[in-house]
C-alpha positions as CSV (number, residue, x, y, z in Angstrom):
1,M,20.4,-0.6,-39.1
2,F,17.1,-0.8,-41.0
3,D,15.4,0.2,-37.7
4,I,17.3,3.4,-37.5
5,Y,16.0,4.6,-40.9
6,L,12.4,3.5,-40.0
7,K,12.6,5.5,-36.7
8,E,13.9,8.5,-38.6
9,M,11.0,8.2,-40.9
10,G,8.5,8.3,-38.0
11,F,7.7,4.6,-37.5
12,D,7.3,3.4,-33.9
13,E,8.8,0.2,-32.5
14,R,5.8,-2.0,-33.2
15,E,5.5,-0.7,-36.8
16,N,9.3,-1.4,-37.2
17,S,8.8,-4.9,-35.9
18,V,6.0,-5.6,-38.5
19,L,7.9,-4.0,-41.4
20,N,11.1,-5.9,-40.5
21,T,9.2,-9.2,-40.3
22,L,7.6,-8.6,-43.7
23,V,11.0,-7.8,-45.2
24,Q,12.6,-10.9,-43.7
25,H,9.8,-13.4,-44.3
26,G,7.9,-12.0,-47.2
27,E,4.1,-12.1,-47.7
28,Q,2.2,-13.4,-44.7
29,S,-1.3,-13.7,-43.2
30,A,-2.1,-11.6,-40.1
31,A,-1.8,-14.7,-37.9
32,E,1.7,-15.5,-39.2
33,L,2.7,-11.9,-39.0
34,S,1.4,-11.5,-35.5
35,E,3.3,-14.5,-34.3
36,K,6.6,-13.7,-36.0
37,A,6.5,-10.0,-35.2
38,G,5.5,-10.6,-31.6
39,V,2.5,-8.3,-31.8
40,P,-0.9,-9.3,-30.5
41,R,-3.3,-9.7,-33.5
42,S,-5.7,-7.1,-32.2
43,T,-2.9,-4.6,-32.1
44,L,-1.5,-5.8,-35.5
45,Y,-4.7,-4.9,-37.3
46,L,-4.4,-1.3,-36.0
47,L,-0.8,-1.2,-37.1
48,L,-1.6,-2.7,-40.5
49,K,-4.3,-0.1,-41.1
50,S,-1.8,2.7,-40.4
51,L,0.9,1.1,-42.6
52,L,-1.6,0.5,-45.4
53,E,-2.7,4.2,-45.2
54,R,1.0,5.2,-45.4
55,G,1.5,3.1,-48.5
56,V,4.3,0.9,-47.1
57,V,2.3,-2.3,-46.8
58,V,0.0,-3.9,-49.4
59,E,-3.0,-6.1,-48.7
60,I,-3.7,-9.0,-51.0
61,S,-7.1,-10.6,-50.7
62,D,-8.2,-13.9,-52.3
63,D,-10.3,-16.9,-51.5
64,A,-7.7,-18.0,-48.9
65,G,-8.1,-14.6,-47.1
66,S,-5.9,-11.6,-46.7
67,H,-2.1,-11.5,-46.9
68,Y,0.3,-8.6,-46.4
69,R,3.5,-7.6,-48.0
């Protein structure tokens, strides 16, 4: 059901997968997110850039690296 709203808001299937994974599993690294969302990491970075620009994902950087929520 969440997918229907995301599609209506203009998100594609891969973006939906990333967003749903973040909602279900919370803050994650790119490696974790890639695995759980089923999106290759190289593609994930492009998706994250778009989602960050749209303001629906937040990047948290610290000594351990970047995490997304």
